[in-house]
C-alpha positions as CSV (number, residue, x, y, z in Angstrom):
1,M,-9.6,-2.8,-1.4
2,T,-12.2,-0.7,-1.9
3,S,-14.6,0.0,1.6
4,K,-17.9,-1.1,1.4
5,L,-20.8,0.8,2.7
6,L,-24.4,-0.6,3.9
7,L,-27.1,2.1,3.0
8,V,-30.4,1.2,4.2
9,E,-33.6,4.5,3.3
10,P,-36.8,3.2,2.4
11,S,-37.1,6.3,-0.1
12,A,-36.6,5.3,-3.2
13,T,-35.0,8.6,-4.7
14,M,-33.1,9.8,-1.8
15,R,-31.6,5.9,-2.1
16,Y,-30.7,6.7,-5.2
17,V,-29.1,9.7,-4.7
18,L,-26.9,9.0,-1.8
19,E,-26.1,5.6,-3.5
20,N,-24.6,7.5,-6.6
21,Y,-22.5,10.2,-4.4
22,A,-20.8,7.4,-2.5
23,Q,-20.0,5.6,-5.2
24,S,-18.7,8.8,-7.0
25,L,-16.6,8.8,-4.1
26,G,-14.8,5.4,-4.5
27,F,-17.3,3.5,-2.0
28,T,-18.6,0.1,-3.0
29,V,-22.8,0.1,-1.5
30,V,-24.9,-2.4,-0.8
31,A,-28.2,0.0,-0.7
32,T,-31.5,-1.7,0.9
33,G,-34.8,-0.4,1.4
34,D,-35.6,-2.5,4.2
35,Y,-34.7,-1.8,7.6
36,K,-35.0,-6.0,8.3
37,Q,-32.4,-6.9,4.9
38,A,-30.0,-4.6,6.5
39,E,-29.9,-6.0,9.7
40,E,-29.3,-9.4,7.9
41,A,-27.5,-8.1,6.2
42,L,-25.0,-7.4,9.2
43,H,-25.4,-10.3,10.6
44,Q,-24.0,-12.5,7.3
45,Q,-21.0,-9.8,6.4
46,Y,-18.7,-12.1,7.8
47,Q,-19.3,-15.5,6.2
48,S,-17.1,-14.5,3.1
49,Y,-13.3,-12.9,3.2
50,G,-13.4,-9.4,2.8
51,G,-17.2,-9.4,2.8
52,E,-17.1,-6.7,5.8
53,F,-18.8,-3.0,5.9
54,A,-17.0,-0.3,6.5
55,G,-19.9,2.2,7.7
56,V,-23.3,2.6,7.4
57,L,-25.8,5.2,6.0
58,L,-28.5,5.0,8.1
59,G,-32.2,6.4,6.9
60,W,-33.5,7.5,10.3
61,S,-37.4,5.9,10.3
62,I,-39.4,8.8,11.6
63,V,-42.1,6.6,11.9
64,P,-42.9,3.5,13.9
65,D,-41.3,0.9,12.5
66,E,-40.3,-3.1,14.0
67,G,-37.7,-3.6,11.6
68,A,-36.0,0.2,12.1
69,D,-36.5,-0.7,15.9
70,A,-34.5,-4.3,15.5
71,L,-32.2,-2.4,13.6
72,I,-30.7,0.0,15.7
73,N,-30.5,-2.7,18.4
74,T,-28.1,-4.7,16.1
75,L,-26.0,-1.5,15.7
76,E,-25.7,-0.9,19.5
77,A,-24.5,-4.6,20.1
78,S,-20.9,-4.9,21.5
79,E,-20.1,-7.0,18.4
80,F,-21.2,-3.8,16.4
81,N,-19.7,-1.4,18.6
82,D,-16.8,0.0,16.5
83,L,-18.7,-0.3,12.9
84,P,-18.7,3.4,11.9
85,V,-22.9,4.6,11.2
86,V,-23.7,8.2,9.6
87,V,-27.5,9.0,10.1
88,M,-29.3,10.6,7.3
89,S,-32.2,12.6,8.9
90,T,-35.2,14.8,7.5
91,D,-35.7,16.1,11.7
92,M,-33.4,17.3,14.3
93,R,-35.9,15.3,17.1
94,A,-34.3,14.7,20.8
95,E,-34.7,10.9,20.1
96,T,-32.3,10.9,17.0
97,R,-29.5,13.0,18.8
98,A,-29.8,11.2,22.0
99,W,-28.9,7.8,20.0
100,V,-25.9,9.5,18.3
101,A,-24.7,11.2,21.2
102,G,-24.8,7.6,22.9
103,R,-23.2,5.7,20.4
104,E,-19.3,5.6,19.9
105,H,-18.6,6.4,15.9
106,T,-21.6,7.7,15.1
107,A,-22.3,11.0,13.1
108,V,-25.9,12.7,12.1
109,L,-26.3,14.9,9.4
110,P,-29.4,16.3,7.5
111,W,-30.6,15.4,4.7
112,K,-30.3,19.0,2.9
113,E,-26.7,18.4,3.6
114,Y,-26.2,14.7,2.2
115,Q,-23.2,16.3,0.2
116,S,-21.3,16.8,3.9
117,V,-21.2,12.7,4.0
118,D,-17.9,12.9,2.4
119,G,-15.9,14.6,5.4
120,L,-18.2,12.5,7.6
121,L,-16.9,9.8,6.3
122,Q,-13.6,10.8,5.9
123,K,-13.2,10.8,9.8
124,L,-15.3,7.7,10.8
125,V,-14.1,5.6,7.9
126,Q,-10.7,5.2,7.0
127,Q,-10.2,3.9,3.9
128,P,-7.5,0.5,4.2
129,I,-4.7,0.9,1.5
130,D,-4.5,-1.8,-0.9
131,D,-3.4,-4.8,0.3
132,R,-1.4,-5.2,-3.3
133,D,0.1,-1.3,-2.7
134,T,1.2,-2.7,1.2
135,F,3.0,-5.6,0.8
136,T,5.3,-5.0,-1.8
137,T,8.4,-6.3,-0.6
138,K,8.9,-10.1,-0.9
139,F,9.5,-11.9,2.5
140,N,11.3,-14.6,3.7
141,N,8.5,-17.1,4.5
142,A,9.4,-19.7,1.3
143,D,10.5,-22.4,4.3
144,I,6.8,-22.4,5.9
145,N,4.0,-24.7,3.4
146,V,0.8,-23.2,3.9
147,L,-2.6,-25.7,3.0
148,I,-5.8,-23.0,2.9
149,V,-9.3,-24.9,3.3
150,D,-12.5,-23.2,2.3
151,D,-15.2,-24.0,0.1
152,S,-15.7,-20.5,-1.6
153,V,-13.4,-19.9,-4.3
154,S,-13.0,-16.2,-4.1
155,I,-11.6,-16.6,-0.4
156,R,-9.6,-19.9,-1.3
157,F,-7.6,-17.5,-3.8
158,A,-8.0,-14.0,-2.2
159,L,-6.4,-15.7,0.7
160,R,-4.2,-17.8,-1.3
161,D,-2.4,-14.1,-3.2
162,L,-2.6,-12.2,0.3
163,F,0.2,-15.3,1.4
164,E,2.2,-15.8,-1.3
165,L,2.8,-11.9,-1.7
166,Q,4.5,-12.5,1.8
167,G,6.6,-15.4,0.1
168,Y,4.9,-18.3,1.5
169,R,3.7,-21.5,-0.1
170,V,0.7,-21.7,-0.5
171,S,-1.7,-24.3,-1.7
172,V,-5.6,-24.7,-2.0
173,A,-8.2,-27.1,-1.3
174,S,-12.2,-27.0,-1.3
175,G,-13.2,-29.6,1.3
176,H,-12.3,-32.9,3.7
177,D,-11.0,-34.8,0.9
178,E,-9.4,-32.5,-1.5
179,A,-7.4,-31.6,2.4
180,I,-6.1,-34.9,3.2
181,A,-5.5,-35.9,0.0
182,A,-3.4,-32.8,-0.7
183,A,-1.7,-33.1,2.8
184,K,-0.7,-36.8,2.5
185,Q,1.1,-35.7,-0.6
186,S,3.1,-32.6,0.3
187,P,4.5,-31.9,3.6
188,F,2.8,-28.8,4.7
189,D,3.6,-26.7,8.0
190,I,0.3,-25.0,8.3
191,A,-3.2,-25.9,7.5
192,I,-5.7,-23.0,7.7
193,L,-9.2,-24.7,7.7
194,D,-12.6,-22.9,7.4
195,F,-15.0,-24.1,10.0
196,Y,-18.1,-24.5,7.9
197,L,-17.4,-26.5,4.5
198,Q,-20.0,-28.1,2.8
199,D,-18.9,-31.7,3.2
200,G,-18.5,-31.0,7.1
201,T,-17.3,-28.8,9.7
202,G,-13.8,-27.7,10.4
203,D,-12.8,-29.1,13.9
204,V,-13.3,-33.1,12.3
205,L,-11.2,-32.0,9.5
206,C,-8.5,-30.9,11.7
207,R,-8.6,-33.8,13.9
208,K,-8.5,-36.4,10.9
209,L,-4.9,-34.0,9.7
210,I,-3.2,-34.2,13.0
211,S,-4.3,-37.9,14.0
212,D,-3.6,-39.2,11.6
213,P,0.8,-40.1,11.3
214,A,1.2,-39.3,7.9
215,T,-0.3,-35.8,8.3
216,G,0.6,-35.1,12.4
217,Q,3.1,-32.5,11.5
218,L,0.7,-29.7,10.4
219,T,-0.1,-27.0,12.6
220,C,-4.2,-26.2,12.2
221,A,-5.5,-22.8,12.4
222,M,-9.5,-22.5,12.4
223,L,-10.7,-19.7,10.1
224,T,-14.3,-18.2,10.8
225,G,-17.0,-15.5,10.3
226,T,-18.4,-15.9,14.0
227,Y,-17.0,-14.9,17.6
228,A,-19.6,-17.5,18.5
229,D,-18.0,-19.5,21.9
230,H,-19.1,-23.1,21.2
231,I,-17.4,-23.1,17.7
232,I,-13.7,-21.3,19.5
233,K,-14.2,-24.3,21.9
234,R,-14.9,-27.1,19.3
235,S,-11.9,-26.0,17.5
236,L,-9.5,-25.6,20.0
237,R,-10.8,-28.7,21.4
238,A,-10.3,-30.5,18.3
239,G,-6.8,-29.8,18.2
240,A,-6.4,-26.6,16.2
241,V,-3.7,-23.6,18.0
242,E,-5.9,-20.5,17.2
243,C,-8.4,-19.1,15.7
244,M,-8.8,-16.6,12.8
245,F,-12.4,-14.1,11.4
246,K,-13.1,-13.6,8.6
247,N,-13.6,-10.0,9.6
248,E,-10.3,-9.2,10.5
249,S,-7.6,-6.8,8.7
250,S,-5.2,-8.9,6.4
251,E,-2.8,-7.4,9.0
252,L,-3.9,-8.7,11.8
253,L,-4.3,-12.3,9.8
254,L,-1.0,-12.3,8.7
255,A,0.1,-11.2,12.2
256,R,-1.4,-14.2,13.6
257,V,0.1,-16.6,10.8
258,D,3.4,-15.0,11.0
259,A,2.8,-16.0,15.1
260,L,2.6,-19.4,13.7
261,S,5.4,-19.6,11.6
262,R,7.7,-18.7,14.6
263,F,6.1,-21.8,16.3
264,V,6.9,-24.2,13.3
265,R,10.1,-22.6,13.1
266,Q,10.9,-23.6,16.6
267,R,9.9,-27.0,16.6
268,K,12.1,-27.7,13.4
269,R,14.5,-26.1,14.9
270,L,13.9,-28.5,17.9
271,G,13.7,-31.2,16.1
272,A,17.3,-30.8,13.9
273,E,18.7,-30.5,17.6
274,Q,17.5,-33.6,18.5
275,R,18.6,-35.4,15.5
276,R,21.9,-34.1,16.6
277,L,22.0,-35.0,20.0
278,D,20.7,-38.1,18.4
279,L,24.2,-38.5,16.5
280,L,26.1,-37.4,18.8
281,V,25.0,-40.1,21.1
282,D,25.4,-42.5,18.5
283,T,29.0,-41.4,17.5
284,L,30.2,-41.0,21.4
285,A,28.2,-43.3,23.4
286,G,27.7,-46.2,21.1
287,A,25.6,-48.8,20.9
288,T,23.0,-47.6,23.9
289,M,19.7,-48.1,25.4
290,V,17.6,-45.9,28.4
291,V,14.9,-48.1,30.0
292,G,12.4,-45.7,31.5
293,A,10.9,-46.0,35.5
294,N,7.6,-47.3,33.7
295,D,10.2,-50.3,32.1
296,V,9.9,-48.9,28.5
297,I,12.6,-48.1,26.2
298,T,12.5,-44.6,25.6
299,Y,16.2,-44.0,24.2
300,V,18.0,-46.4,21.7
301,S,20.6,-45.8,19.7
302,E,21.1,-46.7,16.1
303,Q,23.9,-48.5,16.7
304,A,21.9,-50.8,19.2
305,A,19.2,-50.9,17.4
306,S,21.4,-52.4,14.4
307,L,22.9,-54.6,16.9
308,L,20.2,-56.6,17.4
309,G,19.1,-56.9,14.2
310,F,16.4,-54.2,14.4
311,D,15.6,-51.9,11.2
312,S,15.7,-48.3,12.7
313,R,15.6,-47.6,16.5
314,A,12.0,-46.9,16.0
315,G,11.1,-50.9,16.1
316,L,12.4,-50.5,19.6
317,L,11.3,-47.0,20.9
318,G,7.8,-47.6,23.1
319,Q,8.5,-51.6,23.6
320,S,8.4,-53.0,26.8
321,A,12.2,-53.4,27.9
322,S,11.2,-57.1,28.8
323,N,11.2,-57.9,25.6
324,V,14.7,-57.2,24.8
325,V,16.5,-57.4,27.9
326,D,16.7,-58.9,31.2
327,L,15.0,-57.0,33.1
328,P,14.6,-58.2,36.6
329,K,18.3,-58.3,37.1
330,I,18.6,-54.7,35.1
331,R,16.0,-53.6,38.1
332,E,17.8,-56.0,41.3
333,S,21.4,-54.4,40.3
334,G,22.6,-51.1,40.9
335,S,25.1,-49.6,38.4
336,G,28.1,-51.1,37.4
337,K,29.1,-53.8,34.8
338,F,27.5,-57.1,34.1
339,R,27.0,-59.8,31.7
340,A,23.3,-61.1,30.8
341,Q,21.5,-63.2,27.9
342,W,19.0,-60.8,25.6
343,R,16.7,-61.4,23.0
344,D,17.5,-59.6,19.4
345,A,14.5,-58.4,16.7
346,S,14.1,-62.3,15.9
347,Q,13.6,-63.3,19.4
348,G,17.1,-65.2,19.5
349,L,19.4,-65.2,22.7
350,V,22.5,-62.7,22.4
351,S,25.0,-62.9,24.5
352,V,26.3,-59.6,25.9
353,V,28.2,-57.7,28.0
354,Y,26.8,-54.1,29.3
355,R,27.4,-51.4,32.1
356,Q,24.6,-49.6,33.3
357,V,24.2,-46.4,35.0
358,L,20.9,-45.6,37.6
359,L,19.5,-42.1,37.2
360,D,16.6,-40.2,39.4
361,D,16.7,-42.4,42.3
362,N,17.2,-45.9,40.5
363,N,13.9,-45.2,38.3
364,D,16.0,-44.9,34.9
365,A,18.5,-47.4,33.8
366,V,21.1,-46.2,30.8
367,L,22.3,-49.4,29.2
368,N,25.7,-49.1,26.8
369,F,26.3,-52.3,25.6
370,K,28.4,-54.4,23.4
371,L,27.5,-58.3,21.5
372,L,29.8,-60.9,22.5
373,P,31.6,-63.3,19.7
374,G,29.7,-66.3,19.0
375,G,27.0,-65.2,21.6
376,V,23.6,-65.8,19.3
377,T,21.9,-68.7,20.3
378,P,21.2,-70.6,17.4
379,A,24.0,-69.2,15.7
380,K,23.3,-71.7,12.7
381,T,23.6,-69.6,9.7
382,P,25.0,-70.9,6.2
383,A,28.0,-68.4,5.3
384,M,26.6,-66.6,2.3
385,N,28.6,-64.2,-0.3
386,S,29.3,-60.7,0.2
387,S,26.5,-60.1,-2.7
388,S,23.8,-61.0,-0.8
389,M,24.9,-59.4,2.6
390,D,25.1,-56.0,0.1
391,V,21.1,-56.8,-0.4
392,V,20.8,-57.0,2.9
393,N,22.7,-53.8,3.8
394,S,21.1,-51.3,0.9
395,L,17.6,-52.6,1.5
396,Q,18.0,-52.2,5.6
397,L,17.2,-56.3,6.2
398,P,17.9,-57.7,9.5
399,Q,21.1,-59.9,8.8
400,T,19.2,-62.9,10.1
401,S,17.6,-62.4,6.3
402,V,20.7,-63.4,4.6
403,A,20.2,-66.6,3.8
404,F,16.5,-65.6,2.1
405,V,18.2,-63.1,0.3
406,S,21.1,-66.1,-1.3
407,E,18.4,-67.9,-2.2
408,L,16.6,-65.5,-4.0
409,K,19.7,-64.6,-5.6
410,N,19.8,-68.1,-7.0
411,Y,16.4,-68.1,-8.1
412,V,17.3,-64.7,-10.1
413,E,20.9,-65.7,-11.8
414,R,19.9,-69.9,-12.2
415,S,20.9,-70.7,-15.9
416,E,19.4,-74.2,-15.4
417,P,16.1,-75.2,-15.3
418,I,13.6,-76.0,-12.1
419,P,10.6,-78.2,-12.7
420,D,8.4,-75.7,-10.4
421,S,7.9,-71.5,-10.8
422,V,8.9,-69.5,-8.3
423,S,7.2,-66.2,-7.1
424,L,8.2,-64.0,-4.0
425,L,5.4,-63.0,-0.8
426,L,5.8,-60.6,1.7
427,I,3.2,-60.4,4.6
428,D,2.8,-57.8,7.2
429,T,1.3,-58.9,10.1
430,Y,-0.7,-56.7,12.5
431,V,-2.8,-57.1,15.8
432,A,-6.1,-55.6,17.5
433,E,-6.7,-55.2,21.2
434,A,-10.2,-55.2,22.0
435,G,-11.2,-51.9,20.8
436,K,-8.6,-50.3,19.2
437,D,-7.3,-50.3,15.4
438,F,-4.4,-52.4,14.3
439,Q,-1.0,-52.3,14.9
440,P,2.4,-53.8,13.8
441,S,2.6,-57.0,15.6
442,D,6.0,-56.6,16.5
443,R,5.1,-55.0,19.8
444,F,4.3,-58.2,21.0
445,A,6.9,-60.7,21.6
446,D,4.8,-63.8,22.3
447,L,3.4,-62.7,19.0
448,A,6.5,-62.9,16.9
449,A,7.6,-66.1,17.8
450,A,4.6,-67.9,17.2
451,L,3.8,-66.0,14.0
452,E,7.8,-67.6,12.8
453,K,7.1,-70.9,13.8
454,A,3.4,-71.4,12.3
455,L,4.6,-70.1,9.2
456,K,7.7,-72.0,9.1
457,N,5.9,-75.0,9.7
458,V,3.7,-73.8,6.3
459,Y,7.1,-74.5,3.5
460,K,9.4,-76.7,4.8
461,R,11.7,-75.9,2.7
462,E,15.2,-74.5,4.5
463,N,16.0,-70.5,3.9
464,H,12.3,-70.3,2.1
465,V,11.1,-68.6,5.1
466,A,12.6,-65.3,7.0
467,R,11.4,-62.7,8.9
468,L,12.8,-59.3,6.6
469,G,12.2,-56.9,9.8
470,G,9.8,-55.7,12.1
471,H,6.2,-57.3,11.3
472,R,7.2,-58.1,7.7
473,Y,7.9,-61.8,6.4
474,G,9.6,-63.0,3.3
475,F,8.4,-66.3,1.9
476,L,9.6,-68.2,-2.0
477,L,7.2,-70.1,-3.0
478,R,7.3,-73.2,-5.6
479,H,3.9,-74.1,-7.5
480,T,3.2,-75.2,-10.9
481,T,0.5,-73.0,-12.2
482,D,-0.3,-69.5,-11.2
483,P,-3.3,-70.1,-9.5
484,Q,-1.8,-72.7,-7.0
485,A,0.7,-69.4,-6.2
486,Y,-2.4,-67.2,-5.2
487,L,-4.1,-70.5,-3.2
488,L,-1.0,-70.3,-1.3
489,T,-0.9,-67.1,-0.6
490,R,-4.3,-66.7,0.7
491,K,-3.5,-70.1,2.8
492,I,-0.7,-68.4,4.2
493,M,-2.3,-65.1,5.3
494,Q,-5.2,-67.3,7.1
495,I,-2.5,-69.0,9.1
496,C,-1.0,-66.1,9.8
497,N,-4.3,-64.8,11.0
498,A,-5.2,-68.1,13.2
499,V,-1.7,-67.8,15.1
500,E,-3.1,-67.9,18.9
501,T,-1.7,-65.9,21.2
502,K,-1.6,-65.8,25.2
503,D,-3.0,-61.9,25.2
504,A,-6.2,-63.1,23.1
505,L,-5.1,-60.8,20.1
506,T,-7.3,-60.5,16.9
507,I,-4.5,-60.5,14.2
508,S,-4.7,-59.3,10.1
509,S,-2.5,-59.4,7.3
510,T,-1.6,-58.0,3.9
511,G,0.6,-59.7,1.5
512,C,2.2,-58.5,-2.2
513,L,3.0,-61.5,-4.6
514,Y,5.0,-61.1,-7.1
515,A,6.5,-63.9,-10.0
516,V,10.1,-64.1,-9.6
517,S,11.0,-66.8,-13.0
518,S,8.9,-64.2,-15.7
519,N,11.0,-61.0,-14.0
520,K,14.2,-62.8,-14.3
521,D,16.0,-59.7,-15.8
522,K,15.5,-57.9,-12.1
523,S,17.6,-58.5,-9.3
524,A,16.7,-59.9,-5.9
525,A,17.2,-56.6,-4.7
526,Q,14.7,-55.1,-7.3
527,L,12.7,-57.7,-6.6
528,L,12.5,-57.4,-3.2
529,R,11.9,-53.2,-3.5
530,L,9.2,-53.6,-5.9
531,A,7.3,-56.3,-4.1
532,S,8.1,-53.7,-0.4
533,E,6.5,-51.1,-2.4
534,G,3.4,-53.1,-3.7
535,L,2.8,-54.1,0.0
536,D,3.1,-50.5,1.1
537,V,-0.2,-49.9,-1.3
538,V,-2.0,-52.6,0.6
539,N,-1.3,-51.3,3.6
540,S,-2.8,-48.0,3.0
541,R,-6.4,-49.8,1.3
542,G,-6.9,-51.8,5.0
543,T,-5.6,-56.1,5.6
544,N,-6.8,-58.9,4.6
545,Q,-6.2,-58.5,0.5
546,A,-2.9,-59.3,-1.2
547,L,-2.0,-57.3,-4.3
548,L,-1.1,-60.0,-6.9
549,L,1.7,-57.6,-8.6
550,D,2.3,-59.0,-12.2
551,L,-2.4,-59.3,-12.9
552,R,-2.2,-55.5,-10.7
553,R,-4.9,-56.5,-8.5
554,M,-6.1,-57.5,-5.4
555,L,-6.8,-61.4,-3.5
556,P,-9.3,-60.9,-0.8
557,V,-7.9,-63.4,2.1
558,Y,-11.4,-64.8,2.8
559,A,-13.3,-65.5,-0.9
560,S,-16.6,-64.3,0.7
561,Q,-15.2,-60.1,1.4
562,N,-15.6,-58.1,-1.0
563,T,-12.4,-56.0,-1.7
564,G,-13.6,-54.2,-5.2
């Protein structure tokens, strides 16, 4: 990488001579005859990557000049202490010698000896070795995926080349929207964000990235051209773990990213160890749950979640234990073996026998349990064939949805015609407390029961309504025309939104409607999977709308709502 010099000399002739000579030595020269412009160039050098000066050739003013005084004061500032300066002077007055003697990394040279500038520059300016020659060995960093966000094309690709040479996998983005879209498409480990972007600041982008569950795994670092305290504070408060500066050498920049990479690798190792520990606990301890001191479920094994009808442990972690276990009995009893009735994912009662161990002065309770035979209440579920059970297991649906899946299979495989058309409707329900964002509704026990009751009142055919795990419900709609199915979808979602809860929560919903009668070439599992994928698309766009999958268009819940 060629070193860049700032040359300031009012005399055009002398400026031309020295500029050409410095260029012949291999330097890139920015030349000006105006001291004010030179001062501005010093302050602006850090606004682009690789734009910093390696030294200054200063033509000393022999007449009073405010611009020259301002430039000298700037060179005396702490942020420019290490910048080498060669003073070119036509005289050797005491004032000139005193300033040179009082500033480090400074030398004075008479103009008539300008060709000796080469020796001084060799002492004051160490030309850095080209980065392309420095790092010829590929490094083992392919496990780290880096996203670089900068609105300068030259900086983006200069950094990309630098990091790729070190073996990192690198992608680039020019602004907020492009960065967020890229982060949601690929699992990046590190994001390096320019602070000043054309569509906003880096701290705002950092906060968005780490607060979004889809991108929250990112480790963010800020890249800035200034050492200003307020920018560093804003960056760190937004969640950045490092501030890097554009005037730093490539070696220092790479050292900082290497430190971030070690942090990322350690976090990955800890995550893998946690998953391994969870697997060991699942294998050795069986169905186990831990109720913390705040009466919240702090740990649950996959086997425990399965026995209670949850799709995964995520449906239980963080929930109030009172939604599942007989909490008063647990808190009133000591360690030992007990029988009780708990609630499963559908809020039905199940009989369990459990062994309880109290930890930390009776604050945490470890519960190892199993279901008692015939302990489900109510237990009236029709016997289903094994193929329906296979669909339930392959899609990780709760056992209570077997009857619903069997009805869907009957409609798909039925050879004799029925007088109606049939459509599959999936609905997700969400709730929001005052001032908070919508969340999945299964965190609130009373809401799940109220919704199930309201939804089953909409359609009274047996096994045509089911809870498909968590906050998702399934409907099999029989209708005569397609518009009737659309109206039923809207009506069902409006009923969901109108359910009253004791917590006075605001309820919202999303839906996906898919025709069964005209898609009988697909299996029940395929229909459920396609409708589920469609519902995920709706969830990413907002609430209170449904996707008509056959028509590929959105249906607003409320006719006045504009969904685009």
